[in-house]
N, C-alpha and C positions, 0 to 999 in steps of 0.2 A: 505496499500500499503506499501511496507516496504523503509524502505529507511538507507542506512548503510552510515559511515562516521569514520573517525578517533574519536579516544577518548579524550576528550579535559581536562584539570585538572578542568573543573567544574562540570568534570560526575562522582565522586565519588559517589553521592547516586544511580545514574542508577547502576553503575556497583557493588554495594555493594547490590540491590535493584534485581536483576539480579542470582548473586552469593546465595545469602539465608545466613543463619546462618550458615550455613555447608561449604560455599566457594564454590562451585558448586561441587567438592566430597571431600569430606571427608577430610575438612581444605585445602584443594590444594592452593584455589587460582589464579591459573595458575601461582604459581612458581615451580613447577614441573622438568622443563627444568631450571630456572634460579639458580638454586642452586644446589650443589654438592649432591651425593647418600649419603654425611656423614653426608651431612649437613641442608638435609632437616629434617630428622625426628625432630631434636632441635626446627624448625620452625613451625613447620606445627600448625596449629589453627591460632590462635590470632597472631602469628609472622609472617605467609602470607600475612595475609590478610593485617595487617602493609605495611609489603614491596609492595605489590601490593597497594596499595594506595599513598606510596612515589612516584610511577612511575607514577602511572596516574596526582596527583597534580605535576609532574615536566617537565610538558611537553613534556615529553620521545614519547609518542605515542606509549604506549605498545600495541596497538593493536586497532580493532574498533566494535564499538557496532551498532545494528538493531534495527532500533524501526519500531512498526505499529502503526499508528496514536500516537506517544507520550509515549508509552507502549515500555520497553526495551525489546526487546525478543531474541537478540542474540549477541556472543561478537565469535572474533577472533582473537587471537594471534600474531603477526609478527614481526619479527625482523633480524636480521644479526646474524648468527650462532652465532656468538662470542658472542652475549648476552645470548646464553646458555650454561654454563660449561657443562650442564651434556652429550649433543649435543656430546662433546669433547670428551667424557669419551668412551675409547677403549672399555669396557667390555658394552659398550649401543650399540657400534657398528655404531651408527648415522653417518655420514660423507656428506660434498659436494664433489664433486669435483673441486669446485672455492674457493679460500681463503674471497674472498668477497659477497660469496651469502644469500639469504635468505631464513628462514623456517615458515612454517602454520604450528604450533605447537600443537595450542591449538583449539577447535571449541567445544562454548557452545550454545544452544539453550534451551530455557525455555518450561519446560512440556506444554504440550497443545499449542506449535505450531511444533513440531518436525512433521517433514513426510512431509513436507511443501515445501522443495527446498531452507528453507534460506539457510541453511549449505552452498551448492554450491553457495548461494548469497555471504552471507560472503566472503567464499574460493576465489572466484571472484575479489570481491573488495580488499582484503587482499592483490592478488597478484598483482594488479596495482597501490595500495599505494605502493609498496615495489617496483616496476618500477621507479613511479612516484619520488622514496628518492633514486635511486639511483642504485635499482640492477638488475642485466642484468638475472641474474634464481635465480626463487623463487622454494623449494622445501619440501614436502609432503611427509610424512607417515603414510598411512591411513593403516586403516583393511580393507580385502575384509571380509564382511558379511560370503561370498559364499563359503568360505574358509576355517573359523573356525567362533565358536559362539563368543563374547563379552559382554562385562557386562560396563554398562555404563561409566563407568571409562574408556573404548580403544576406547570409539567411543567419548571421545575427542579428539583422535588421527582425528579422520572424517572418512567416509568411499570413498573408493576407485569410486561409484558410483557418489560421488558430486564432488571427485578431476576429474572427466574424463567431467564431466557436463562443470567446471568451465577452462575448456580447456588446464590442463595438463594431460602429456603421461606417459605414466610407459617407469623406463627407463633402465626395464632390471634386477637392483640392489635389493635384498630383506634384510631386518634387521630381525632378528626374529621375527615373529609375524606382521610383517610390510611387506607392499610395499612400497618403492621407487618411486613415482614420481617428473616433474620436470615441469617448465613452462617458458620459454624464453622468453626475453623482447619481445613487439607485441606492447605496447603505439605509 
């Protein structure tokens, strides 16, 4: 049975185990959106690892973890848009209509556990967590594999089907290569 909960300061070993030595994808360590496009390359790898470790142990709750009988199997990053400077970059074209909106921008599921609905469970839990912490709207920018083939790196945005399964709706907007979805407060 899958159990999902917010990251706790004592969870660094779980995050490190889940992401492995490559930081989930090419030294990213889920820092792509937290850094500007100019600063990301200089932090890639160990710098990003340390930055995420600092966030995890700081009690900021930068995301949620999914467990299967004690084994960490998934991660979803969520927080206010303001925490993600790269999303505010006009060149990136990611934006929310509300200044206090939240975003789910990184989903990672351990190989061997993929295509079992864990992404949708993580997305739903991340949205509920955001609402409990004051969000009125939560956005996602998934890829739709029916429209474009994508690699593991782009899968970290989540798929349209996973977001739709988690109660998100397409809002008609697009970002180059991505769809924009939104879920409004429902707790």
